FIFI-512307 format. One line per 4 residues: number of its first residue (from 1); for each residue z, y, x of N, C-alpha, C, CB. Coordinates in nm, 4 decimals, padded with zeros to 6 digits. Each point is the difference from the previous one (the first is absolute). Glycine has a CB too. Layout:
FIFI-512307
NUM	Z,Y,X,Z,Y,X,Z,Y,X,Z,Y,X ~ ...;
END
This chain:
FIFI-512307
1	10.3322,-07.0649,07.1577,00.0071,-00.1359,00.0502,00.1467,-00.0422,00.0079,-00.2159,00.0304,00.1308 ~ 00.2396,-00.1520,-00.1597,00.1367,-00.0506,-00.0023,00.0630,-00.0043,00.1394,-00.0605,-00.1339,-00.2010 ~ -00.0087,00.0732,00.2970,00.0615,-00.0183,00.1306,-00.0628,00.0824,00.1112,00.0571,-00.2251,-00.0743 ~ -00.1737,00.2855,00.0512,-00.0594,00.0754,00.1100,00.0087,00.1501,-00.0212,-00.1527,-00.1902,00.0392;
5	00.1182,00.2400,-00.1583,00.0170,00.1404,-00.0320,-00.0897,00.0964,00.0738,00.2263,-00.0593,-00.0490 ~ -00.3335,00.0139,00.1092,-00.0864,00.0870,00.0783,-00.0988,00.0730,-00.0890,00.0247,-00.1530,00.1949 ~ -00.0446,00.2818,-00.1699,-00.0998,00.0794,-00.0711,-00.1142,00.0282,00.0961,00.1753,00.1048,-00.1519 ~ -00.2921,-00.1615,00.1257,-00.1139,00.0125,00.0897,-00.1119,00.0758,-00.0694,00.0630,-00.2142,00.1157;
9	-00.0604,00.3459,-00.1075,-00.0973,00.0828,-00.0707,-00.1388,-00.0029,00.0642,00.1882,00.1451,-00.0704 ~ -00.1968,-00.1594,00.2016,-00.1281,00.0125,00.0688,-00.0580,-00.1353,00.0394,00.0738,00.2216,00.0836 ~ -00.0550,-00.3219,-00.1651,-00.0437,-00.1338,00.0330,-00.1462,-00.0236,-00.0374,00.2341,-00.0773,-00.0315 ~ -00.3025,-00.0034,00.1119,-00.1366,-00.0405,-00.0300,00.0003,-00.0878,-00.1247,-00.0641,00.0130,00.2451;
13	-00.0532,-00.0287,-00.3049,-00.0142,-00.0844,-00.1188,-00.0076,-00.1468,00.0408,-00.1180,00.1868,-00.1219 ~ 00.2301,-00.2415,00.1555,00.0115,-00.1393,00.0385,00.1407,-00.0471,-00.0359,-00.1707,00.0273,00.1882 ~ 00.1976,-00.1523,-00.1636,00.1345,-00.0531,-00.0193,00.0619,-00.0159,00.1382,-00.0634,-00.1209,-00.2172 ~ 00.1758,00.1859,00.2370,00.0678,-00.0040,00.1293,00.1344,-00.0697,-00.0157,-00.1158,00.2125,00.0732;
17	00.1312,-00.3303,-00.0119,00.1265,-00.0719,-00.0148,00.1136,00.0647,00.0786,-00.1305,-00.2082,-00.0342 ~ 00.2459,00.2152,-00.0293,00.1248,00.0422,00.0641,00.0958,-00.1173,-00.0165,-00.0368,00.2525,-00.0471 ~ 00.0603,-00.3253,00.1548,00.0700,-00.1273,-00.0085,00.1417,00.0124,00.0539,-00.2178,-00.1205,00.0222 ~ 00.3118,00.0701,-00.1013,00.1402,-00.0029,00.0403,00.0473,-00.1448,-00.0048,00.0409,00.2364,-00.0871;
21	-00.0113,-00.2913,00.2029,00.0493,-00.1368,00.0075,00.1515,00.0031,00.0143,-00.2171,-00.0799,00.1038 ~ 00.2867,00.0507,-00.2125,00.1462,-00.0016,-00.0003,00.0559,-00.1419,00.0110,-00.0033,00.2083,-00.1374 ~ -00.0846,-00.3035,00.1690,00.0396,-00.1404,00.0101,-00.0021,-00.0389,00.1478,-00.0928,-00.0540,-00.2326 ~ 00.2091,00.0310,00.2895,00.0139,-00.0136,00.1453,-00.0825,-00.1110,00.0631,00.2240,00.0883,-00.0303;
25	-00.2419,-00.2001,-00.0376,-00.0714,-00.1113,00.0634,-00.1489,-00.0046,-00.0346,00.2129,-00.1255,-00.0053 ~ -00.2646,00.2294,-00.0583,-00.1434,00.0069,-00.0291,-00.0694,00.0756,00.1125,00.0429,-00.0066,-00.2503 ~ -00.1347,-00.0603,00.3170,-00.0769,00.0609,00.1084,-00.1426,00.0290,-00.0460,00.1413,-00.1208,00.1701 ~ -00.2030,00.2152,-00.1035,-00.1400,00.0361,-00.0215,-00.0271,00.0487,-00.1418,-00.0616,-00.1668,00.1722;
29	00.1634,00.2188,-00.2372,-00.0171,00.0474,-00.1378,-00.0994,00.1149,-00.0070,00.2338,-00.0711,-00.0515 ~ -00.2240,00.1652,00.1439,-00.0886,00.1160,-00.0056,-00.1453,-00.0405,00.0224,00.1872,00.1445,00.0814 ~ -00.2134,-00.2244,00.0203,-00.1374,-00.0417,00.0288,-00.0572,-00.0847,-00.1138,00.0519,00.0063,00.2455 ~ 00.0275,-00.1010,-00.2957,-00.0479,-00.0884,-00.1065,-00.0258,00.0768,-00.1292,00.1268,-00.1886,00.1039;
33	-00.0326,00.2742,-00.1420,-00.0164,00.0772,-00.1239,-00.1158,00.0985,00.0112,00.2453,-00.0233,-00.0450 ~ -00.2601,00.0863,00.1605,-00.1111,00.0934,00.0199,-00.1335,-00.0719,-00.0114,00.1447,00.1410,00.1480 ~ -00.1553,-00.2600,-00.0910,-00.1239,-00.0776,-00.0092,-00.0318,-00.0354,-00.1449,00.0422,-00.0925,00.2291 ~ 00.0590,00.0564,-00.3057,-00.0207,-00.0331,-00.1414,-00.0457,00.1229,-00.0771,00.1749,-00.1797,00.0149;
37	-00.1068,00.2919,00.0041,-00.0366,00.1239,-00.0695,-00.1427,00.0401,00.0350,00.2407,00.0740,00.0012 ~ -00.2723,-00.0747,00.1264,-00.1338,00.0398,00.0437,-00.1067,-00.0923,-00.0589,00.0983,00.0916,00.2122 ~ -00.0721,-00.2208,-00.2113,-00.0971,-00.0966,-00.0517,-00.0199,00.0155,-00.1502,00.0646,-00.1577,00.1821 ~ 00.0437,00.1686,-00.2581,-00.0134,00.0162,-00.1449,-00.0681,00.1320,-00.0341,00.2056,-00.1393,-00.0336;
41	-00.1703,00.2453,00.1045,-00.0613,00.1308,-00.0252,-00.1496,-00.0041,00.0306,00.2183,00.1135,00.0541 ~ -00.2530,-00.1656,00.0626,-00.1404,-00.0017,00.0414,-00.0849,-00.0953,-00.0829,00.0749,00.0576,00.2282 ~ -00.0130,-00.1581,-00.2892,-00.0777,-00.0924,-00.0836,-00.0563,00.0703,-00.1228,00.1431,-00.1890,00.0795 ~ -00.0727,00.2925,-00.1264,-00.0433,00.0737,-00.1182,00.0142,-00.0764,-00.1302,-00.1549,00.1170,00.1465;
45	00.2084,-00.2364,-00.1417,00.0094,-00.0837,-00.1205,00.1176,00.0361,-00.0893,-00.1070,-00.1807,00.1284 ~ 00.2097,00.2400,-00.0698,00.1217,00.0311,-00.0745,00.0425,00.1423,00.0343,00.0717,-00.2443,-00.0019 ~ -00.1463,00.3450,-00.0454,00.0282,00.1380,00.0421,00.1337,00.0516,-00.0528,-00.2450,00.0402,00.0062 ~ 00.3125,00.0342,00.0805,00.1227,00.0690,-00.0378,-00.0143,00.1463,00.0396,00.1399,-00.2114,00.0280;
49	-00.0490,00.2926,-00.0775,-00.0008,00.1428,00.0309,00.0200,00.0221,00.1503,00.0899,00.0512,-00.2307 ~ -00.1601,00.0457,00.2858,00.0174,00.0364,00.1405,00.1370,00.0628,00.0206,-00.2483,00.0341,00.0253 ~ 00.2985,-00.0444,00.0958,00.1279,00.0605,00.0354,00.0825,-00.0926,00.0854,-00.0053,00.1304,-00.2096 ~ 00.1291,-00.0923,00.2302,00.0913,-00.0824,00.0779,00.0482,-00.1167,-00.0858,00.0717,00.2005,00.1374;
53	-00.0837,-00.3208,-00.0836,00.0497,-00.1198,-00.0669,00.1247,-00.0466,00.0742,-00.2338,-00.0664,-00.0787 ~ 00.3478,00.0825,00.0152,00.1264,-00.0428,00.0588,00.0179,-00.1494,-00.0247,00.1017,00.2301,-00.0342 ~ -00.0761,-00.3036,00.1426,00.0242,-00.1439,-00.0079,00.1331,-00.0257,00.0694,-00.2508,-00.0580,-00.0035 ~ 00.3440,-00.0026,-00.0697,00.1351,-00.0199,00.0523,00.0369,-00.1479,-00.0109,00.0663,00.2365,-00.0656;
57	-00.0221,-00.2936,00.1771,00.0445,-00.1389,00.0044,00.1522,-00.0008,00.0026,-00.2113,-00.0745,00.1214 ~ 00.2724,00.0080,-00.2215,00.1453,00.0017,-00.0175,00.0524,-00.1411,-00.0244,-00.0129,00.2336,-00.0923 ~ 00.1446,-00.2445,00.0768,00.0620,-00.1278,-00.0348,00.0297,-00.0032,-00.1504,00.1008,-00.0192,00.2329 ~ -00.0513,-00.0937,-00.2803,00.0270,-00.0146,-00.1437,00.1030,00.0992,-00.0543,-00.0558,-00.2388,00.0264;
61	00.1680,00.2647,00.0432,00.0946,00.0976,-00.0557,-00.0611,00.1393,-00.0196,00.1819,-00.1285,00.1102 ~ -00.2651,00.1722,-00.0184,-00.0616,00.1326,-00.0132,-00.0979,00.0023,-00.1165,00.0260,00.0375,00.2469 ~ -00.1115,-00.1392,-00.2576,-00.0980,00.0018,-00.1092,00.0701,-00.0181,-00.1348,-00.1765,-00.0927,00.1553 ~ 00.2861,00.0165,-00.1597,00.0760,-00.0149,-00.1249,00.0591,00.1342,-00.0421,00.0535,-00.2396,00.0586;
65	-00.0048,00.3171,00.0374,00.0548,00.1325,-00.0301,-00.1088,00.0922,-00.0559,00.1718,-00.0298,00.1825 ~ -00.2868,00.0305,-00.1192,-00.1122,00.0832,-00.0470,-00.0455,-00.0464,-00.1379,-00.0732,00.0410,00.2382 ~ 00.0625,-00.1718,-00.2554,-00.0411,-00.0587,-00.1276,00.0963,00.0422,-00.1113,-00.1023,-00.1965,00.1218 ~ 00.2306,00.1945,-00.0919,00.0997,00.0408,-00.0988,-00.0048,00.1486,-00.0308,00.1424,-00.1852,00.0788;
69	-00.1516,00.2679,00.0256,00.0015,00.1457,-00.0188,-00.1235,00.0519,-00.0721,00.1355,00.0170,00.2057 ~ -00.2517,-00.0707,-00.1742,-00.1236,00.0571,-00.0530,-00.0634,-00.0808,-00.1129,-00.0349,00.0951,00.2231 ~ 00.0696,-00.2241,-00.2342,-00.0634,-00.0839,-00.1018,00.1020,-00.0722,-00.0884,-00.1927,-00.0296,00.1548 ~ 00.3196,00.0676,-00.1436,00.1074,-00.0556,-00.0834,00.0105,-00.1516,00.0042,-00.0302,00.1944,-00.1455;
73	00.0003,-00.2526,00.2612,00.0142,-00.1440,00.0193,00.0621,-00.0199,00.1383,-00.2014,-00.0555,-00.1516 ~ 00.3298,00.0229,00.1583,00.0693,-00.0046,00.1288,-00.0249,-00.1256,00.0831,00.1697,00.1388,-00.1063 ~ -00.2718,-00.2155,00.0735,-00.0281,-00.1209,00.0765,-00.1010,00.0294,00.1108,00.0485,-00.1408,-00.2032 ~ -00.0437,00.0567,00.3065,-00.0994,00.0099,00.1069,-00.1352,-00.0452,-00.0544,00.1769,-00.0405,00.1784;
77	-00.2819,00.0984,-00.1265,-00.1360,-00.0350,-00.0392,-00.0868,-00.0005,00.1249,00.0309,00.0997,-00.2320 ~ -00.1552,-00.1406,00.2182,-00.0873,-00.0109,00.1162,-00.0551,00.1342,00.0471,-00.0586,-00.2264,-00.0782 ~ 00.0063,00.3043,-00.0147,-00.0633,00.1269,00.0359,00.0177,00.0996,-00.1142,-00.1686,-00.1198,00.1465 ~ 00.1910,00.2444,-00.1109,00.0064,00.1089,-00.0972,-00.1024,00.1036,00.0427,00.2472,-00.0414,-00.0521;
81	-00.3244,00.0888,-00.0435,-00.1020,00.1011,00.0285,00.0283,00.1245,-00.0824,-00.1707,-00.1786,00.0527 ~ 00.1712,00.2919,00.0151,00.0121,00.1290,-00.0669,-00.1355,00.0687,00.0060,00.2468,00.0198,00.0594 ~ -00.2879,00.0445,-00.1683,-00.1361,00.0542,-00.0091,-00.0257,00.1190,00.0918,-00.0025,-00.0784,-00.2329 ~ -00.1252,00.1094,00.2426,-00.0464,00.1135,00.0790,00.0517,00.1309,-00.0583,-00.2048,-00.1292,00.0650;
85	00.2120,00.2306,00.0203,00.0392,00.1347,-00.0396,-00.0910,00.0968,00.0745,00.2433,-00.0685,-00.0438 ~ -00.3459,00.1179,-00.0252,-00.0988,00.0852,00.0664,00.0605,00.1302,00.0510,-00.1745,-00.0994,-00.1457 ~ 00.2773,00.1510,00.0804,00.0640,00.1236,00.0466,00.0700,-00.0192,00.1340,00.0303,00.0688,-00.2376 ~ 00.0121,-00.1899,00.2658,00.0646,-00.0307,00.1282,-00.0986,-00.0638,00.0976,00.2188,-00.0295,-00.1192;
89	-00.3472,00.0265,00.0855,-00.1025,-00.0653,00.0818,00.0385,-00.1454,00.0270,-00.0585,00.2215,00.1065 ~ 00.1113,-00.2859,-00.2091,00.0492,-00.1366,00.0113,-00.0928,-00.0975,-00.0707,00.2338,00.0867,00.0135 ~ -00.2678,-00.1942,00.0569,-00.0765,-00.1085,-00.0608,00.0925,-00.0956,-00.0741,-00.1729,00.0199,00.1806 ~ 00.3031,-00.0065,-00.1582,00.0984,-00.0854,-00.0651,00.0975,-00.0570,00.1008,-00.1661,-00.0553,-00.1764;
93	00.2515,-00.0332,00.1278,00.0994,-00.0633,00.0862,00.0143,-00.1464,-00.0386,00.1223,00.2191,00.0290 ~ -00.1209,-00.3044,00.0721,00.0157,-00.1438,-00.0193,00.1231,-00.0434,00.0787,-00.2517,-00.0358,-00.0329 ~ 00.3469,-00.0246,-00.0371,00.1229,-00.0479,00.0633,00.0001,-00.1524,-00.0110,00.1289,00.2154,-00.0563 ~ -00.1146,-00.2812,00.1706,-00.0144,-00.1453,00.0078,00.1296,-00.0631,00.0504,-00.2476,00.0248,00.0419;
97	00.2930,-00.1293,-00.1121,00.1173,-00.0752,00.0439,-00.0434,-00.1123,00.0937,00.1211,00.0553,-00.2153 ~ -00.0824,-00.0431,00.3411,-00.0310,-00.1044,00.0973,00.0819,-00.1254,-00.0302,-00.0543,00.1750,00.1743 ~ 00.1786,-00.1579,-00.2200,00.0815,-00.1160,-00.0388,-00.0710,-00.0818,-00.1072,00.2096,00.1272,00.0563 ~ -00.2618,-00.0590,-00.1563,-00.0694,-00.0681,-00.1096,-00.1226,-00.0742,00.0533,00.0810,00.1756,-00.1630;
101	-00.1565,-00.1101,00.2517,-00.1194,-00.0627,00.0580,00.0374,-00.1236,00.0813,-00.1134,00.2240,00.0073 ~ 00.2204,-00.2155,00.0678,00.0433,-00.1150,00.0804,00.0368,-00.1183,-00.0893,00.0830,00.1567,00.1782 ~ -00.0089,-00.1308,-00.2837,00.0423,-00.1057,-00.0913,-00.1196,-00.0630,-00.0712,00.2187,00.1183,-00.0313 ~ -00.3057,-00.0334,-00.0199,-00.1172,-00.0493,-00.0740,-00.0941,-00.0774,00.0921,00.0186,00.1948,-00.1581;
105	-00.0403,-00.1442,00.2781,-00.0876,-00.0684,00.0956,00.0545,-00.1387,00.0337,-00.0699,00.2225,00.0949 ~ 00.2011,-00.2313,-00.0790,00.0622,-00.1298,00.0281,-00.0234,-00.0958,-00.1163,00.1751,00.1123,00.1428 ~ -00.1553,-00.0642,-00.2656,-00.0212,-00.0835,-00.1187,-00.1444,-00.0483,-00.0112,00.1825,00.1254,-00.1145 ~ -00.2772,-00.0403,00.1531,-00.1426,-00.0320,-00.0131,-00.0591,-00.0635,00.1254,-00.0183,00.1884,-00.1590;
109	00.1006,-00.2029,00.2631,-00.0464,-00.0532,00.1288,-00.1160,00.0825,00.0559,00.0730,-00.2293,-00.0711 ~ -00.0561,00.3612,00.0651,-00.0988,00.0942,00.0520,00.0649,00.0851,00.1086,-00.1223,00.0046,-00.2225 ~ 00.0416,00.0550,00.3094,00.0570,00.0936,00.0975,00.0577,00.1234,-00.0702,-00.1649,-00.0810,00.1730 ~ 00.2760,00.1317,-00.1229,00.0598,00.1217,-00.0550,-00.1016,00.1134,00.0048,00.2302,-00.0748,00.0728;
113	-00.3078,00.0791,00.0335,-00.0999,00.1057,00.0153,-00.0992,00.0015,-00.1157,00.0248,-00.0186,00.2472 ~ -00.0635,-00.0992,-00.2933,-00.0931,-00.0076,-00.1132,00.0640,00.0597,-00.1255,-00.1066,-00.2067,00.0995 ~ 00.2319,00.1735,-00.1226,00.0695,00.0509,-00.1188,00.0171,00.1521,00.0083,00.1210,-00.2206,-00.0237 ~ -00.0877,00.2723,00.1416,00.0119,00.1455,00.0169,-00.1345,00.0686,-00.0227,00.1878,-00.0348,00.1633;
117	-00.2947,-00.0261,-00.1150,-00.1342,00.0554,-00.0218,-00.0333,00.0025,-00.1488,-00.0728,-00.0844,00.2257 ~ 00.1083,-00.0224,-00.2958,-00.0212,-00.0060,-00.1443,00.0797,00.1092,-00.0707,-00.0406,-00.2474,00.0163 ~ 00.1661,00.2677,00.0217,00.0825,00.1025,-00.0643,-00.0575,00.1395,00.0218,00.2007,-00.1456,00.0312 ~ -00.2516,00.1721,00.0885,-00.0598,00.1304,00.0259,-00.1279,00.0162,-00.0817,00.0985,00.0015,00.2320;
121	-00.1798,-00.1060,-00.2390,-00.1207,00.0055,-00.0833,00.0376,00.0196,-00.1472,-00.1216,-00.1488,00.1644 ~ 00.2255,00.0816,-00.2096,00.0466,00.0132,-00.1387,00.0401,00.1451,-00.0295,00.0797,-00.2405,00.0031 ~ -00.0037,00.3002,00.0863,00.0384,00.1400,-00.0175,-00.1208,00.0915,-00.0029,00.2149,-00.0485,00.1136 ~ -00.3103,00.0250,-00.0234,-00.1245,00.0776,00.0035,-00.0718,-00.0111,-00.1347,-00.0209,-00.0380,00.2500;
125	00.0142,-00.0830,-00.3024,-00.0707,-00.0215,-00.1271,00.0680,00.0737,-00.1154,-00.0760,-00.2236,00.0838 ~ 00.2075,00.2329,-00.0823,00.0680,00.0826,-00.1007,-00.0488,00.1442,00.0105,00.2036,-00.1506,00.0072 ~ -00.2159,00.2018,00.1148,-00.0480,00.1371,00.0191,-00.1457,00.0151,-00.0423,00.1617,00.0266,00.1883 ~ -00.2367,-00.1367,-00.1848,-00.1407,00.0006,-00.0416,-00.0153,-00.0179,-00.1508,-00.0611,-00.0920,00.2235;
129	00.1742,00.0801,-00.2949,-00.0059,-00.0069,-00.1457,00.0248,-00.1364,-00.0607,-00.1549,00.1829,00.0165 ~ 00.1780,-00.2840,00.0656,00.0296,-00.1327,-00.0530,00.1467,-00.0060,-00.0417,-00.1788,-00.1044,00.1466 ~ 00.2060,00.0212,-00.2474,00.1363,-00.0154,-00.0479,00.0281,-00.1482,-00.0193,-00.0055,00.2271,-00.1127 ~ 00.1303,-00.2612,00.0895,00.0367,-00.1406,-00.0200,00.1119,-00.0149,-00.1025,-00.0694,-00.0480,00.2351;
133	00.0671,00.1349,-00.3353,00.1077,-00.0015,-00.1005,-00.0229,-00.0985,-00.1136,00.0398,00.2356,00.0559 ~ -00.1634,-00.2773,-00.0771,-00.0264,-00.1018,-00.1021,-00.0943,-00.1040,00.0588,00.0336,00.1676,-00.1886 ~ -00.0534,-00.2763,00.1174,-00.0771,-00.1131,00.0531,-00.1437,00.0382,00.0351,00.1428,-00.1517,-00.1359 ~ -00.2077,00.2274,00.0504,-00.1377,00.0418,00.0264,-00.0086,00.0848,00.1269,-00.0471,-00.0063,-00.2466;
137	00.1391,00.1020,00.2602,00.0030,00.0843,00.1202,00.0348,-00.0817,00.1240,00.0664,00.1959,-00.1413 ~ 00.0248,-00.2921,00.1265,00.0378,-00.0849,00.1138,-00.1194,-00.0801,00.0500,00.2339,-00.0151,-00.0891 ~ -00.3153,-00.0350,-00.0032,-00.1189,-00.0755,00.0404,-00.0958,00.0878,00.0796,00.0243,-00.1455,-00.2028 ~ -00.0441,00.2691,00.1571,-00.0865,00.0938,00.0729,00.0594,00.0336,00.1360,-00.0805,00.0952,-00.2175;
141	00.2117,-00.0762,00.2220,00.0671,00.0293,00.1266,-00.0160,-00.1168,00.0962,00.1653,00.1471,-00.1192 ~ -00.1436,-00.2697,00.0728,-00.0117,-00.1177,00.0872,-00.1421,-00.0137,00.0543,00.1821,-00.1144,-00.1307 ~ -00.2817,00.1409,00.0468,-00.1391,-00.0055,00.0468,-00.0258,00.1080,00.1049,-00.0721,-00.0915,-00.2233 ~ 00.1243,00.2106,00.2000,-00.0165,00.1092,00.0968,00.0749,-00.0313,00.1297,-00.0246,00.1650,-00.1895;
145	00.1433,-00.2252,00.1791,00.0733,-00.0400,00.1207,-00.0814,-00.0995,00.0818,00.2181,00.0383,-00.1190 ~ -00.2764,-00.1366,00.0513,-00.0817,-00.0991,00.0707,-00.1184,00.0669,00.0694,00.0684,-00.1752,-00.1669 ~ -00.1320,00.2700,00.0976,-00.1127,00.0727,00.0594,00.0459,00.0834,00.1192,-00.1131,00.0068,-00.2241 ~ 00.2276,00.0587,00.2117,00.0525,00.0822,00.1096,00.0358,-00.0867,00.1204,00.0877,00.1664,-00.1669;
149	-00.0238,-00.2798,00.1434,00.0349,-00.0909,00.1096,-00.1270,-00.0507,00.0674,00.2123,-00.0683,-00.1192 ~ -00.3156,00.0405,00.0417,-00.1284,-00.0431,00.0568,-00.0578,00.1090,00.0905,-00.0427,-00.1437,-00.2032 ~ 00.0453,00.2680,00.1564,-00.0487,00.1129,00.0805,00.0802,00.0100,00.1295,-00.0707,00.1231,-00.2094 ~ 00.2023,-00.1312,00.1992,00.0852,00.0101,00.1187,-00.0275,-00.1128,00.0989,00.1746,00.1116,-00.1393;
153	-00.1893,-00.2333,00.0883,-00.0278,-00.1142,00.0873,-00.1362,00.0147,00.0674,00.1417,-00.1461,-00.1472 ~ -00.2422,00.1892,00.0709,-00.1354,00.0150,00.0542,-00.0057,00.1045,00.1109,-00.0914,-00.0668,-00.2219 ~ 00.1770,00.1676,00.2125,00.0003,00.1086,00.0991,00.1061,-00.0193,00.1088,-00.0833,00.1525,-00.1785 ~ 00.1526,-00.2652,00.1766,00.1005,-00.0279,00.1023,00.1270,00.0826,-00.0135,-00.1856,-00.0595,00.1480;
157	00.2131,00.1078,-00.2684,00.1179,00.0853,-00.0218,00.1120,-00.0729,-00.0732,-00.1513,00.1968,-00.0055 ~ 00.1394,-00.3269,-00.0095,00.1014,-00.0781,-00.0709,00.0962,-00.0622,00.1014,-00.1623,-00.0481,-00.1895 ~ 00.2869,00.0435,00.1557,00.1004,-00.0717,00.0791,00.0302,00.0622,00.1362,-00.0749,-00.2023,-00.1160 ~ 00.0818,00.3345,00.1225,00.0324,00.0663,00.1259,00.1481,00.0233,00.0238,-00.2178,00.1059,-00.0178;
161	00.2996,-00.1289,-00.0833,00.1444,00.0219,00.0143,00.0624,-00.1130,00.0815,00.0056,00.1232,-00.2206 ~ 00.1015,-00.0934,00.2920,00.0718,-00.1004,00.0784,00.1496,00.0142,-00.0243,-00.1819,-00.0003,00.1754 ~ 00.2482,-00.1143,-00.1850,00.1455,-00.0013,-00.0144,00.0617,-00.0377,00.1347,-00.0167,-00.0621,-00.2471 ~ 00.1173,00.1369,00.2867,00.0734,-00.0267,00.1234,00.1212,-00.0858,-00.0363,-00.0776,00.2197,00.1082;
165	00.1050,-00.3176,-00.0281,00.1184,-00.0844,-00.0222,00.1247,00.0834,00.0237,-00.1258,-00.2088,00.0698 ~ 00.2241,00.1934,-00.1582,00.1237,00.0782,00.0156,00.1164,-00.0884,00.0370,-00.0842,00.1644,-00.1649;
END
């Protein structure tokens, strides 16, 4: 794992979130992300490998550094997903830029929490096998995102993140 590095050999066959909030003004990240993970997992609609799922909330400079080091693109992006590793009992890793979510939410006149929920669902969908590298794949990803957001909203797991004024 990129940021967590935990080896969990005796883990149950489930997805266990390991959340790291490195963004100072983001509140309720652990509760909100856990609710999203639990809801998507229990829905059974987008299965991913069992294990520890590392979820990290960062700012644009951190995600740009990771993007450059691992994907040869030094620009900030919304979310980066690293695949599962069964030898490490890892379901994968999702790194989310809160700065990017704040900017995009402002542009779309949406709550930041909604955008963060979408980014986490997007990362989950990458782990479930969805991709967005070409137009056909992007269309499938967008449809899956809409379905995931619907599931989250129906179960009351959407928009649990809170931003603290700084």
